[in-house]
Every structure is written in structure tokens, then in C-alpha cells.
PyMOL CGO cylinders between C-alpha atoms (Angstrom):
from pymol import cmd
from pymol.cgo import CYLINDER

trace = [
    CYLINDER, -8.97, -5.29, -27.61, -8.45, -4.50, -23.91, 0.3, 1, 1, 1, 1, 1, 1,
    CYLINDER, -8.45, -4.50, -23.91, -7.33, -8.09, -23.33, 0.3, 1, 1, 1, 1, 1, 1,
    CYLINDER, -7.33, -8.09, -23.33, -4.65, -7.68, -26.03, 0.3, 1, 1, 1, 1, 1, 1,
    CYLINDER, -4.65, -7.68, -26.03, -3.34, -4.53, -24.34, 0.3, 1, 1, 1, 1, 1, 1,
    CYLINDER, -3.34, -4.53, -24.34, -3.49, -6.25, -20.98, 0.3, 1, 1, 1, 1, 1, 1,
    CYLINDER, -3.49, -6.25, -20.98, -1.37, -9.15, -22.25, 0.3, 1, 1, 1, 1, 1, 1,
    CYLINDER, -1.37, -9.15, -22.25, 1.13, -6.79, -23.88, 0.3, 1, 1, 1, 1, 1, 1,
    CYLINDER, 1.13, -6.79, -23.88, 1.55, -4.72, -20.71, 0.3, 1, 1, 1, 1, 1, 1,
    CYLINDER, 1.55, -4.72, -20.71, 1.79, -7.83, -18.52, 0.3, 1, 1, 1, 1, 1, 1,
    CYLINDER, 1.79, -7.83, -18.52, 4.74, -9.01, -20.58, 0.3, 1, 1, 1, 1, 1, 1,
    CYLINDER, 4.74, -9.01, -20.58, 6.29, -5.53, -20.54, 0.3, 1, 1, 1, 1, 1, 1,
    CYLINDER, 6.29, -5.53, -20.54, 5.93, -5.16, -16.76, 0.3, 1, 1, 1, 1, 1, 1,
    CYLINDER, 5.93, -5.16, -16.76, 7.36, -8.64, -16.24, 0.3, 1, 1, 1, 1, 1, 1,
    CYLINDER, 7.36, -8.64, -16.24, 10.36, -7.82, -18.46, 0.3, 1, 1, 1, 1, 1, 1,
    CYLINDER, 10.36, -7.82, -18.46, 11.09, -4.73, -16.34, 0.3, 1, 1, 1, 1, 1, 1,
    CYLINDER, 11.09, -4.73, -16.34, 10.47, -6.59, -13.05, 0.3, 1, 1, 1, 1, 1, 1,
    CYLINDER, 10.47, -6.59, -13.05, 7.49, -4.40, -12.19, 0.3, 1, 1, 1, 1, 1, 1,
    CYLINDER, 7.49, -4.40, -12.19, 5.42, -6.51, -9.84, 0.3, 1, 1, 1, 1, 1, 1,
    CYLINDER, 5.42, -6.51, -9.84, 1.89, -5.90, -8.63, 0.3, 1, 1, 1, 1, 1, 1,
    CYLINDER, 1.89, -5.90, -8.63, 0.99, -3.45, -11.40, 0.3, 1, 1, 1, 1, 1, 1,
    CYLINDER, 0.99, -3.45, -11.40, -1.28, -4.22, -14.35, 0.3, 1, 1, 1, 1, 1, 1,
    CYLINDER, -1.28, -4.22, -14.35, -2.86, -2.63, -17.39, 0.3, 1, 1, 1, 1, 1, 1,
    CYLINDER, -2.86, -2.63, -17.39, -5.99, -2.38, -15.27, 0.3, 1, 1, 1, 1, 1, 1,
    CYLINDER, -5.99, -2.38, -15.27, -4.07, -0.07, -12.91, 0.3, 1, 1, 1, 1, 1, 1,
    CYLINDER, -4.07, -0.07, -12.91, -3.22, 2.14, -15.89, 0.3, 1, 1, 1, 1, 1, 1,
    CYLINDER, -3.22, 2.14, -15.89, -6.92, 2.46, -16.71, 0.3, 1, 1, 1, 1, 1, 1,
    CYLINDER, -6.92, 2.46, -16.71, -7.69, 3.51, -13.13, 0.3, 1, 1, 1, 1, 1, 1,
    CYLINDER, -7.69, 3.51, -13.13, -4.82, 6.01, -13.25, 0.3, 1, 1, 1, 1, 1, 1,
    CYLINDER, -4.82, 6.01, -13.25, -6.06, 7.40, -16.57, 0.3, 1, 1, 1, 1, 1, 1,
    CYLINDER, -6.06, 7.40, -16.57, -9.60, 7.84, -15.24, 0.3, 1, 1, 1, 1, 1, 1,
    CYLINDER, -9.60, 7.84, -15.24, -8.34, 9.48, -12.04, 0.3, 1, 1, 1, 1, 1, 1,
    CYLINDER, -8.34, 9.48, -12.04, -6.05, 11.87, -13.91, 0.3, 1, 1, 1, 1, 1, 1,
    CYLINDER, -6.05, 11.87, -13.91, -8.90, 12.83, -16.24, 0.3, 1, 1, 1, 1, 1, 1,
    CYLINDER, -8.90, 12.83, -16.24, -11.00, 13.66, -13.19, 0.3, 1, 1, 1, 1, 1, 1,
    CYLINDER, -11.00, 13.66, -13.19, -8.14, 15.71, -11.72, 0.3, 1, 1, 1, 1, 1, 1,
    CYLINDER, -8.14, 15.71, -11.72, -7.88, 17.63, -15.02, 0.3, 1, 1, 1, 1, 1, 1,
    CYLINDER, -7.88, 17.63, -15.02, -11.58, 18.39, -14.93, 0.3, 1, 1, 1, 1, 1, 1,
    CYLINDER, -11.58, 18.39, -14.93, -12.54, 16.21, -17.87, 0.3, 1, 1, 1, 1, 1, 1,
    CYLINDER, -12.54, 16.21, -17.87, -16.21, 15.37, -17.69, 0.3, 1, 1, 1, 1, 1, 1,
    CYLINDER, -16.21, 15.37, -17.69, -17.21, 11.85, -16.71, 0.3, 1, 1, 1, 1, 1, 1,
    CYLINDER, -17.21, 11.85, -16.71, -19.09, 11.32, -20.00, 0.3, 1, 1, 1, 1, 1, 1,
    CYLINDER, -19.09, 11.32, -20.00, -15.97, 12.07, -22.05, 0.3, 1, 1, 1, 1, 1, 1,
    CYLINDER, -15.97, 12.07, -22.05, -13.84, 9.87, -19.80, 0.3, 1, 1, 1, 1, 1, 1,
    CYLINDER, -13.84, 9.87, -19.80, -16.44, 7.09, -20.14, 0.3, 1, 1, 1, 1, 1, 1,
    CYLINDER, -16.44, 7.09, -20.14, -16.16, 7.32, -23.92, 0.3, 1, 1, 1, 1, 1, 1,
    CYLINDER, -16.16, 7.32, -23.92, -12.35, 7.38, -23.84, 0.3, 1, 1, 1, 1, 1, 1,
    CYLINDER, -12.35, 7.38, -23.84, -12.25, 4.28, -21.63, 0.3, 1, 1, 1, 1, 1, 1,
    CYLINDER, -12.25, 4.28, -21.63, -14.87, 2.53, -23.76, 0.3, 1, 1, 1, 1, 1, 1,
    CYLINDER, -14.87, 2.53, -23.76, -17.19, 1.91, -20.82, 0.3, 1, 1, 1, 1, 1, 1,
    CYLINDER, -17.19, 1.91, -20.82, -20.80, 1.11, -21.64, 0.3, 1, 1, 1, 1, 1, 1,
    CYLINDER, -20.80, 1.11, -21.64, -22.15, 2.94, -18.60, 0.3, 1, 1, 1, 1, 1, 1,
    CYLINDER, -22.15, 2.94, -18.60, -21.19, 5.85, -16.39, 0.3, 1, 1, 1, 1, 1, 1,
    CYLINDER, -21.19, 5.85, -16.39, -21.26, 3.81, -13.18, 0.3, 1, 1, 1, 1, 1, 1,
    CYLINDER, -21.26, 3.81, -13.18, -18.19, 1.86, -14.26, 0.3, 1, 1, 1, 1, 1, 1,
    CYLINDER, -18.19, 1.86, -14.26, -16.30, 5.06, -15.07, 0.3, 1, 1, 1, 1, 1, 1,
    CYLINDER, -16.30, 5.06, -15.07, -17.15, 6.52, -11.68, 0.3, 1, 1, 1, 1, 1, 1,
    CYLINDER, -17.15, 6.52, -11.68, -15.75, 3.39, -10.02, 0.3, 1, 1, 1, 1, 1, 1,
    CYLINDER, -15.75, 3.39, -10.02, -12.51, 3.84, -11.96, 0.3, 1, 1, 1, 1, 1, 1,
    CYLINDER, -12.51, 3.84, -11.96, -12.11, 7.53, -11.11, 0.3, 1, 1, 1, 1, 1, 1,
    CYLINDER, -12.11, 7.53, -11.11, -10.54, 8.13, -7.73, 0.3, 1, 1, 1, 1, 1, 1,
    CYLINDER, -10.54, 8.13, -7.73, -10.45, 11.74, -6.61, 0.3, 1, 1, 1, 1, 1, 1,
    CYLINDER, -10.45, 11.74, -6.61, -8.40, 12.97, -3.73, 0.3, 1, 1, 1, 1, 1, 1,
    CYLINDER, -8.40, 12.97, -3.73, -9.13, 15.45, -0.95, 0.3, 1, 1, 1, 1, 1, 1,
    CYLINDER, -9.13, 15.45, -0.95, -7.05, 18.20, -2.60, 0.3, 1, 1, 1, 1, 1, 1,
    CYLINDER, -7.05, 18.20, -2.60, -9.19, 18.03, -5.75, 0.3, 1, 1, 1, 1, 1, 1,
    CYLINDER, -9.19, 18.03, -5.75, -12.36, 18.28, -3.71, 0.3, 1, 1, 1, 1, 1, 1,
    CYLINDER, -12.36, 18.28, -3.71, -11.01, 21.28, -1.80, 0.3, 1, 1, 1, 1, 1, 1,
    CYLINDER, -11.01, 21.28, -1.80, -10.04, 23.01, -5.06, 0.3, 1, 1, 1, 1, 1, 1,
    CYLINDER, -10.04, 23.01, -5.06, -13.50, 22.34, -6.51, 0.3, 1, 1, 1, 1, 1, 1,
    CYLINDER, -13.50, 22.34, -6.51, -15.15, 23.95, -3.47, 0.3, 1, 1, 1, 1, 1, 1,
    CYLINDER, -15.15, 23.95, -3.47, -12.78, 26.93, -3.59, 0.3, 1, 1, 1, 1, 1, 1,
    CYLINDER, -12.78, 26.93, -3.59, -13.48, 27.46, -7.30, 0.3, 1, 1, 1, 1, 1, 1,
    CYLINDER, -13.48, 27.46, -7.30, -17.22, 27.30, -6.74, 0.3, 1, 1, 1, 1, 1, 1,
    CYLINDER, -17.22, 27.30, -6.74, -16.92, 29.78, -3.87, 0.3, 1, 1, 1, 1, 1, 1,
    CYLINDER, -16.92, 29.78, -3.87, -14.95, 32.20, -6.07, 0.3, 1, 1, 1, 1, 1, 1,
    CYLINDER, -14.95, 32.20, -6.07, -17.52, 31.84, -8.84, 0.3, 1, 1, 1, 1, 1, 1,
    CYLINDER, -17.52, 31.84, -8.84, -20.45, 32.59, -6.53, 0.3, 1, 1, 1, 1, 1, 1,
    CYLINDER, -20.45, 32.59, -6.53, -18.80, 35.45, -4.62, 0.3, 1, 1, 1, 1, 1, 1,
    CYLINDER, -18.80, 35.45, -4.62, -17.14, 37.21, -7.58, 0.3, 1, 1, 1, 1, 1, 1,
]
cmd.load_cgo(trace, "trace")
């Protein structure tokens, strides 16, 4: 199923002259955005269809801002 989507998006990107971007990049983006939104890794794993959590964690790329916000939220929770 993923290979069918991959082929479809490859053709679509080619038609619009989008080079160096693949369906695989969309999956990484999806996983990263889910992490940014606070979606749990287990749910993201299920949505991506991964068989194990390690793969999902490799797909999810968090940024420094997200980490700072997480620490600030934890601090507020503990202090308040």
C-alpha cells in the first residue's frame, strides 16, 4: 500500500517539477508534526502503520523549541 502511494506521489512531484522530495519525506513530516502537536508516539506509530515504536521514533524529528516548551510546561505543572 505504501509503495502505491509512493509511486503516485513520485509522479505528482515530477509533474510539478518538485525535485528531491518524496512520499517518504511526507511520512517524516507527518510524524514530526504529530510530535509537535503532542500526539503520543504509540498513536503516531499506529497511524503510520509501523510495527514497532523504534521506527516511529526515527521518523519523528523534534526541534529545540518543542523541547523548551515541554520543559516550561512541566515546570508550570510542578510549581503551580
